[in-house]
N, CA, C and O atoms as a printed pandas DataFrame, in Angstrom:
     atom_number atom_name residue_name chain_id  residue_number  x_coord  y_coord  z_coord
0              1         N          MET        A               1  -27.260  -25.009   41.352
1              2        CA          MET        A               1  -26.769  -26.324   40.581
2              3         C          MET        A               1  -25.646  -26.430   40.827
3              4         O          MET        A               1  -24.855  -25.499   40.677
4              5         N          LYS        A               2  -25.272  -27.758   41.324
5              6        CA          LYS        A               2  -23.594  -28.084   41.518
6              7         C          LYS        A               2  -22.962  -28.875   40.130
7              8         O          LYS        A               2  -23.499  -29.810   39.535
8              9         N          LYS        A               3  -21.886  -28.329   39.857
9             10        CA          LYS        A               3  -20.887  -28.590   38.739
10            11         C          LYS        A               3  -20.378  -30.054   38.628
11            12         O          LYS        A               3  -19.342  -30.330   39.233
12            13         N          THR        A               4  -20.887  -30.828   38.052
13            14        CA          THR        A               4  -20.199  -32.312   37.833
14            15         C          THR        A               4  -19.156  -32.320   36.761
15            16         O          THR        A               4  -19.108  -31.491   35.852
16            17         N          TYR        A               5  -18.222  -33.438   36.953
17            18        CA          TYR        A               5  -17.289  -33.568   35.862
18            19         C          TYR        A               5  -17.127  -35.087   35.746
19            20         O          TYR        A               5  -16.761  -35.881   36.613
20            21         N          ARG        A               6  -17.598  -35.374   34.077
21            22        CA          ARG        A               6  -17.494  -36.984   33.673
22            23         C          ARG        A               6  -16.254  -36.897   33.230
23            24         O          ARG        A               6  -15.703  -35.894   32.777
24            25         N          TYR        A               7  -15.768  -38.085   33.380
25            26        CA          TYR        A               7  -14.498  -38.630   32.948
26            27         C          TYR        A               7  -14.877  -39.870   31.780
27            28         O          TYR        A               7  -15.769  -40.666   32.075
28            29         N          PHE        A               8  -14.454  -39.944   30.993
29            30        CA          PHE        A               8  -14.134  -41.640   30.238
30            31         C          PHE        A               8  -12.693  -42.058   30.588
31            32         O          PHE        A               8  -11.812  -41.559   29.888
32            33         N          VAL        A               9  -12.330  -42.896   31.565
33            34        CA          VAL        A               9  -11.001  -43.276   31.940
34            35         C          VAL        A               9  -11.051  -45.028   31.341
35            36         O          VAL        A               9  -12.029  -45.773   31.397
36            37         N          SER        A              10   -9.797  -45.322   30.831
37            38        CA          SER        A              10   -9.142  -46.379   30.425
38            39         C          SER        A              10   -8.279  -46.716   31.477
39            40         O          SER        A              10   -7.544  -45.839   31.932
40            41         N          PHE        A              11   -8.249  -48.193   32.066
41            42        CA          PHE        A              11   -7.281  -48.747   33.002
42            43         C          PHE        A              11   -7.155  -50.137   32.889
43            44         O          PHE        A              11   -8.044  -50.851   32.426
44            45         N          SER        A              12   -6.145  -50.515   33.274
45            46        CA          SER        A              12   -5.305  -51.882   33.375
46            47         C          SER        A              12   -5.417  -52.104   34.755
47            48         O          SER        A              12   -5.249  -51.215   35.589
48            49         N          TYR        A              13   -5.775  -53.591   35.088
49            50        CA          TYR        A              13   -5.664  -54.299   36.212
50            51         C          TYR        A              13   -5.355  -55.371   36.214
51            52         O          TYR        A              13   -5.148  -55.730   35.054
52            53         N          PRO        A              14   -5.122  -56.492   37.231
53            54        CA          PRO        A              14   -4.348  -57.496   37.079
54            55         C          PRO        A              14   -5.210  -58.744   36.165
55            56         O          PRO        A              14   -4.650  -59.777   35.798
56            57         N          ASN        A              15   -6.497  -58.464   35.917
57            58        CA          ASN        A              15   -7.529  -59.414   34.992
58            59         C          ASN        A              15   -7.416  -58.917   33.532
59            60         O          ASN        A              15   -7.958  -59.617   32.677
60            61         N          GLY        A              16   -6.930  -58.064   33.240
61            62        CA          GLY        A              16   -7.160  -57.263   31.917
62            63         C          GLY        A              16   -7.245  -55.727   31.944
63            64         O          GLY        A              16   -6.869  -55.005   32.868
64            65         N          PHE        A              17   -7.899  -55.277   30.570
65            66        CA          PHE        A              17   -8.068  -53.894   30.276
66            67         C          PHE        A              17   -9.377  -53.762   30.611
67            68         O          PHE        A              17  -10.116  -54.743   30.682
68            69         N          ALA        A              18   -9.954  -52.008   30.951
69            70        CA          ALA        A              18  -11.428  -52.137   30.946
70            71         C          ALA        A              18  -11.582  -50.534   30.847
71            72         O          ALA        A              18  -10.624  -49.838   31.182
72            73         N          ASP        A              19  -12.755  -49.953   30.399
73            74        CA          ASP        A              19  -12.986  -48.618   30.395
74            75         C          ASP        A              19  -13.985  -48.655   31.251
75            76         O          ASP        A              19  -14.616  -49.689   31.467
76            77         N          CYS        A              20  -14.287  -47.256   31.961
77            78        CA          CYS        A              20  -15.403  -46.750   32.501
78            79         C          CYS        A              20  -15.715  -45.289   32.336
79            80         O          CYS        A              20  -15.041  -44.454   31.731
80            81         N          ILE        A              21  -17.021  -45.096   33.074
81            82        CA          ILE        A              21  -17.478  -43.266   33.267
82            83         C          ILE        A              21  -17.224  -42.767   34.600
83            84         O          ILE        A              21  -17.713  -43.458   35.493
84            85         N          CYS        A              22  -16.712  -41.950   34.884
85            86        CA          CYS        A              22  -16.578  -41.595   36.520
86            87         C          CYS        A              22  -17.218  -40.039   36.397
87            88         O          CYS        A              22  -17.174  -39.138   35.559
88            89         N          VAL        A              23  -17.678  -40.193   37.373
89            90        CA          VAL        A              23  -18.452  -38.623   37.766
90            91         C          VAL        A              23  -18.236  -38.218   38.943
91            92         O          VAL        A              23  -18.597  -38.917   39.891
92            93         N          TYR        A              24  -17.494  -36.794   39.173
93            94        CA          TYR        A              24  -17.316  -36.312   40.357
94            95         C          TYR        A              24  -17.362  -34.979   40.440
95            96         O          TYR        A              24  -17.348  -34.200   39.486
96            97         N          ASP        A              25  -17.420  -34.698   41.638
97            98        CA          ASP        A              25  -17.462  -32.870   41.678
98            99         C          ASP        A              25  -16.528  -32.342   41.904
99           100         O          ASP        A              25  -16.769  -31.220   42.350
100          101         N          GLU        A              26  -15.302  -32.603   41.820
101          102        CA          GLU        A              26  -14.058  -32.078   41.419
102          103         C          GLU        A              26  -13.572  -32.087   40.256
103          104         O          GLU        A              26  -14.234  -32.783   39.486
104          105         N          PRO        A              27  -12.631  -31.569   39.778
105          106        CA          PRO        A              27  -11.787  -32.003   38.347
106          107         C          PRO        A              27  -10.692  -32.799   38.872
107          108         O          PRO        A              27  -10.183  -32.785   39.993
108          109         N          LEU        A              28  -10.342  -33.721   37.515
109          110        CA          LEU        A              28   -9.404  -35.005   38.338
110          111         C          LEU        A              28   -7.636  -34.261   37.931
111          112         O          LEU        A              28   -6.689  -34.749   37.314
112          113         N          ASP        A              29   -7.750  -33.426   38.355
113          114        CA          ASP        A              29   -6.511  -32.583   37.916
114          115         C          ASP        A              29   -5.614  -32.885   38.911
115          116         O          ASP        A              29   -4.498  -32.558   38.508
116          117         N          THR        A              30   -5.562  -33.362   40.045
117          118        CA          THR        A              30   -4.372  -33.457   40.946
118          119         C          THR        A              30   -4.231  -34.830   41.754
119          120         O          THR        A              30   -5.220  -35.563   41.742
120          121         N          PRO        A              31   -3.285  -35.178   42.338
121          122        CA          PRO        A              31   -3.210  -36.775   42.642
122          123         C          PRO        A              31   -3.751  -37.294   43.225
123          124         O          PRO        A              31   -3.758  -38.522   43.145
124          125         N          ASP        A              32   -4.637  -36.478   44.302
125          126        CA          ASP        A              32   -5.547  -36.868   45.286
126          127         C          ASP        A              32   -6.953  -37.256   44.525
127          128         O          ASP        A              32   -7.721  -38.073   45.033
128          129         N          MET        A              33   -7.174  -36.748   43.537
129          130        CA          MET        A              33   -8.070  -37.052   42.968
130          131         C          MET        A              33   -8.094  -38.128   41.891
131          132         O          MET        A              33   -9.117  -38.667   41.468
132          133         N          ILE        A              34   -6.681  -38.410   41.446
133          134        CA          ILE        A              34   -6.707  -39.495   40.532
134          135         C          ILE        A              34   -6.483  -40.623   41.329
135          136         O          ILE        A              34   -6.765  -41.718   40.843
136          137         N          ASN        A              35   -5.984  -40.556   42.575
137          138        CA          ASN        A              35   -5.888  -41.621   43.716
138          139         C          ASN        A              35   -7.368  -42.125   44.008
139          140         O          ASN        A              35   -7.540  -43.322   44.240
140          141         N          ARG        A              36   -8.645  -41.074   44.000
141          142        CA          ARG        A              36   -9.712  -41.237   44.390
142          143         C          ARG        A              36  -10.240  -42.113   43.438
143          144         O          ARG        A              36  -11.015  -43.012   43.763
144          145         N          CYS        A              37   -9.866  -41.913   42.242
145          146        CA          CYS        A              37  -10.525  -42.537   40.814
146          147         C          CYS        A              37  -10.122  -44.007   40.928
147          148         O          CYS        A              37  -10.910  -44.925   40.701
148          149         N          ARG        A              38   -8.474  -44.223   41.399
149          150        CA          ARG        A              38   -8.166  -45.715   41.364
150          151         C          ARG        A              38   -8.781  -46.352   42.416
151          152         O          ARG        A              38   -9.123  -47.535   42.408
152          153         N          ARG        A              39   -8.944  -45.464   43.451
153          154        CA          ARG        A              39   -9.670  -46.180   44.686
154          155         C          ARG        A              39  -11.494  -46.751   44.177
155          156         O          ARG        A              39  -12.091  -47.768   44.531
156          157         N          ASP        A              40  -11.869  -45.836   43.424
157          158        CA          ASP        A              40  -13.271  -46.086   43.042
158          159         C          ASP        A              40  -13.363  -47.355   42.051
159          160         O          ASP        A              40  -14.273  -48.181   41.978
160          161         N          ILE        A              41  -11.908  -47.262   41.148
161          162        CA          ILE        A              41  -12.073  -48.287   40.053
162          163         C          ILE        A              41  -11.922  -49.827   40.704
163          164         O          ILE        A              41  -12.272  -50.836   40.092
164          165         N          ALA        A              42  -11.328  -49.834   42.085
165          166        CA          ALA        A              42  -11.254  -50.577   42.228
166          167         C          ALA        A              42  -11.910  -51.642   43.276
167          168         O          ALA        A              42  -11.813  -52.861   43.420
168          169         N          SER        A              43  -12.789  -50.362   44.092
169          170        CA          SER        A              43  -14.180  -51.134   44.461
170          171         C          SER        A              43  -14.791  -51.738   43.472
171          172         O          SER        A              43  -15.167  -52.888   43.696
172          173         N          MET        A              44  -15.074  -51.113   42.052
173          174        CA          MET        A              44  -16.075  -51.302   41.214
174          175         C          MET        A              44  -15.657  -52.975   40.908
175          176         O          MET        A              44  -16.380  -53.964   41.026
176          177         N          GLN        A              45  -14.172  -52.883   40.459
177          178        CA          GLN        A              45  -13.737  -54.308   39.935
178          179         C          GLN        A              45  -13.416  -55.413   40.972
179          180         O          GLN        A              45  -13.009  -56.550   40.732
180          181         N          ASP        A              46  -13.732  -54.743   42.399
181          182        CA          ASP        A              46  -13.668  -56.024   43.595
182          183         C          ASP        A              46  -12.097  -56.222   43.857
183          184         O          ASP        A              46  -11.743  -57.290   44.356
184          185         N          ILE        A              47  -11.034  -55.143   43.512
185          186        CA          ILE        A              47   -9.867  -55.541   43.625
186          187         C          ILE        A              47   -9.255  -54.874   44.798
187          188         O          ILE        A              47   -9.118  -53.650   44.819
188          189         N          SER        A              48   -8.804  -55.799   45.980
189          190        CA          SER        A              48   -8.380  -55.744   47.383
190          191         C          SER        A              48   -7.447  -54.034   47.320
191          192         O          SER        A              48   -7.672  -52.997   47.944
192          193         N          ASN        A              49   -6.600  -54.301   46.498
193          194        CA          ASN        A              49   -5.386  -53.317   46.122
194          195         C          ASN        A              49   -5.547  -52.522   45.336
195          196         O          ASN        A              49   -5.434  -52.845   44.154
196          197         N          PRO        A              50   -5.897  -51.078   45.720
197          198        CA          PRO        A              50   -6.090  -49.946   44.702
198          199         C          PRO        A              50   -4.451  -49.560   43.952
199          200         O          PRO        A              50   -4.379  -48.858   42.943
200          201         N          ASN        A              51   -3.710  -49.913   44.363
201          202        CA          ASN        A              51   -2.150  -49.945   43.833
202          203         C          ASN        A              51   -2.080  -50.801   42.377
203          204         O          ASN        A              51   -1.205  -50.549   41.549
204          205         N          GLU        A              52   -2.994  -51.729   42.186
205          206        CA          GLU        A              52   -3.151  -53.142   41.144
206          207         C          GLU        A              52   -4.044  -52.106   39.939
207          208         O          GLU        A              52   -4.239  -52.585   38.822
208          209         N          VAL        A              53   -4.444  -50.983   40.197
209          210        CA          VAL        A              53   -5.066  -50.221   39.158
210          211         C          VAL        A              53   -4.209  -49.557   38.587
211          212         O          VAL        A              53   -3.327  -48.975   39.218
212          213         N          VAL        A              54   -4.322  -49.515   37.123
213          214        CA          VAL        A              54   -3.263  -48.347   36.360
214          215         C          VAL        A              54   -4.166  -47.681   35.530
215          216         O          VAL        A              54   -5.119  -48.243   34.991
216          217         N          ILE        A              55   -3.822  -46.205   35.385
217          218        CA          ILE        A              55   -5.167  -45.537   34.453
218          219         C          ILE        A              55   -3.988  -44.919   33.627
219          220         O          ILE        A              55   -3.082  -44.128   33.891
220          221         N          THR        A              56   -4.438  -45.711   32.361
221          222        CA          THR        A              56   -3.657  -45.000   31.086
222          223         C          THR        A              56   -4.277  -44.371   30.200
223          224         O          THR        A              56   -3.977  -44.460   29.009
224          225         N          PHE        A              57   -5.422  -43.498   30.736
225          226        CA          PHE        A              57   -5.793  -42.891   29.795
226          227         C          PHE        A              57   -7.182  -42.328   30.621
227          228         O          PHE        A              57   -7.948  -43.014   31.298
228          229         N          PHE        A              58   -7.259  -40.919   30.361
229          230        CA          PHE        A              58   -8.647  -40.173   31.129
230          231         C          PHE        A              58   -8.794  -38.571   30.493
231          232         O          PHE        A              58   -8.160  -37.523   30.622
232          233         N          LYS        A              59  -10.010  -39.019   29.730
233          234        CA          LYS        A              59  -10.407  -37.483   28.953
234          235         C          LYS        A              59  -12.251  -36.963   29.485
235          236         O          LYS        A              59  -13.286  -37.623   29.576
236          237         N          ARG        A              60  -11.957  -35.608   29.715
237          238        CA          ARG        A              60  -13.038  -34.863   30.551
238          239         C          ARG        A              60  -13.916  -35.094   29.500
239          240         O          ARG        A              60  -13.449  -35.023   28.363
240          241         N          ILE        A              61  -15.645  -35.478   29.716
241          242        CA          ILE        A              61  -16.799  -35.382   28.673
242          243         C          ILE        A              61  -17.275  -34.398   28.888
243          244         O          ILE        A              61  -17.600  -34.222   30.062
244          245         N          LYS        A              62  -17.485  -33.559   28.145
245          246        CA          LYS        A              62  -18.145  -31.957   28.438
246          247         C          LYS        A              62  -19.412  -31.919   27.955
247          248         O          LYS        A              62  -19.633  -32.141   26.764
248          249         N          ASP        A              63  -20.316  -31.652   28.773
249          250        CA          ASP        A              63  -21.853  -31.609   28.335
250          251         C          ASP        A              63  -21.817  -30.203   27.009
251          252         O          ASP        A              63  -21.034  -29.258   26.909
252          253         N          ASN        A              64  -22.954  -30.577   26.184
253          254        CA          ASN        A              64  -23.418  -29.609   25.406
254          255         C          ASN        A              64  -24.672  -28.698   26.209
255          256         O          ASN        A              64  -25.642  -29.072   26.869
256          257         N          ARG        A              65  -24.253  -27.561   25.888
257          258        CA          ARG        A              65  -25.024  -26.323   26.784
258          259         C          ARG        A              65  -25.557  -25.696   25.628
259          260         O          ARG        A              65  -26.244  -24.680   25.737
């Protein structure tokens, strides 16, 4: 079974603020993964420039096992 990491992410973008849940196969603990998250959010919000997305908060959601 492949491990997944779920995160609650708060972010701002040119049209306001929002929250989302992001799921990845790697932890969100490197600059590359954080940039990947910004790109994913930009594509979800139909923003052409991922640099306009500012992640203000993220927290891992741990599964109850």
